[in-house]
C-alpha positions in Angstrom: 116.3 89.0 113.3 117.9 92.5 113.3 117.3 95.1 110.6 119.8 97.9 110.5 118.3 101.1 109.0 114.6 101.8 109.2 114.1 103.9 106.1 111.8 102.9 103.4 113.5 99.6 102.6 114.4 98.7 106.2 111.0 99.4 107.5 109.4 97.4 104.7 111.8 94.5 105.4 111.1 94.6 109.2 107.3 94.6 108.5 107.5 91.7 106.1 109.7 89.6 108.5 107.4 90.3 111.4 104.4 89.4 109.2 106.0 86.1 108.7 106.1 85.5 112.4 109.7 86.3 113.1 110.9 88.4 116.1 112.4 91.6 114.6 114.5 94.3 116.1 115.0 97.5 114.1 118.0 99.8 114.6 118.0 103.3 113.2 120.9 105.8 113.6 118.7 108.9 113.3 115.6 110.2 115.1 112.2 109.4 113.8 111.2 111.8 111.1 114.7 112.7 110.1 115.6 114.1 106.7 118.7 112.0 105.9 117.1 109.2 103.9 116.8 108.7 100.2 113.0 108.8 100.1 112.1 111.8 102.2 109.7 114.6 101.4 106.0 115.0 101.0 105.6 113.3 97.6 106.9 110.5 95.4 106.0 109.1 92.0 105.4 105.4 91.4 104.8 104.5 87.8 102.7 101.4 87.4 103.4 101.1 83.7 107.2 101.3 83.2 108.3 101.7 79.6 111.9 100.7 80.3 111.1 97.4 82.0 107.6 95.9 81.6 108.6 93.1 84.0 108.4 95.6 86.9 104.7 96.0 86.5 103.8 93.0 88.6 106.2 94.1 91.3 104.6 97.5 91.3 101.1 95.9 91.5 102.3 94.0 94.6 103.7 97.1 96.1 100.3 98.8 95.7 98.6 95.9 97.3 101.0 96.3 100.3 100.4 100.1 100.4 96.7 99.4 100.5 97.1 96.9 103.3 99.2 99.4 105.3 96.5 102.0 104.6 93.9 99.7 106.2 96.2 98.9 109.1 96.9 102.5 109.9 93.7 104.2 108.8 95.7 106.7 106.9 95.6 107.2 103.1 99.2 106.7 102.0 99.0 106.5 98.2 97.0 108.7 95.8 96.7 107.2 92.3 96.6 109.8 89.6 97.6 107.9 86.5 100.3 108.6 84.1 100.2 110.9 81.0 102.8 110.3 78.3 103.0 112.7 75.3 105.0 112.4 72.1 105.1 112.6 68.4 103.5 109.9 66.3 105.7 106.8 66.2 107.5 107.8 69.4 109.6 105.0 71.0 108.4 106.2 74.4 104.7 105.8 73.5 105.3 102.5 71.8 107.1 101.1 74.9 104.4 102.5 77.2 101.7 100.8 75.2 103.6 97.5 74.9 104.2 97.4 78.7 100.6 98.1 79.4 99.4 95.5 77.0 101.9 92.9 78.2 100.5 93.3 81.7 96.8 93.8 81.0 96.8 97.5 82.2 94.1 99.5 80.4 95.0 102.9 78.9 93.4 105.7 76.9 94.6 107.2 73.7 94.2 111.0 73.8 94.3 113.7 71.1 95.8 117.1 71.8 92.2 118.4 72.4 91.5 115.6 74.8 94.6 116.5 76.8 93.7 120.2 76.8 90.2 119.4 78.1 91.3 117.0 80.8 94.5 118.8 81.8 94.3 122.5 80.9 97.9 123.1 82.1 99.3 121.0 79.2 99.5 122.1 75.6 100.2 119.3 73.2 101.5 120.2 69.7 99.2 119.5 66.8 99.7 116.0 65.4 101.2 114.6 68.6 99.7 111.8 70.6 99.1 111.2 74.3 98.5 108.1 76.3 97.0 108.0 79.8 
């Protein structure tokens, strides 16, 4: 099996195929560590609860399982889980969709008042009467 392009997707594909016992050859046009890919840089965000598409949550859960396995294999921490903070006015479509996605997938979340947010995250100021979900 030949995988052309060893960026994030190509590397993951090659790893999965090799894990299934196939012989895999990966071909990459650029030197290791190049800056030409779509997922380069020191940080990325992965949202576990996705308001726009709750059906992605199980896919993200599987991705985290795979990141954890890769962490064990390499001995290097690759993902730091921080949680997600959503802030909006009461009745916000965003917060409703966040809650619905979390509930549909059994993901626990916390309801936070503006004071709770200020205490936990001093950099944020939430307007009075607004809500937050973490």
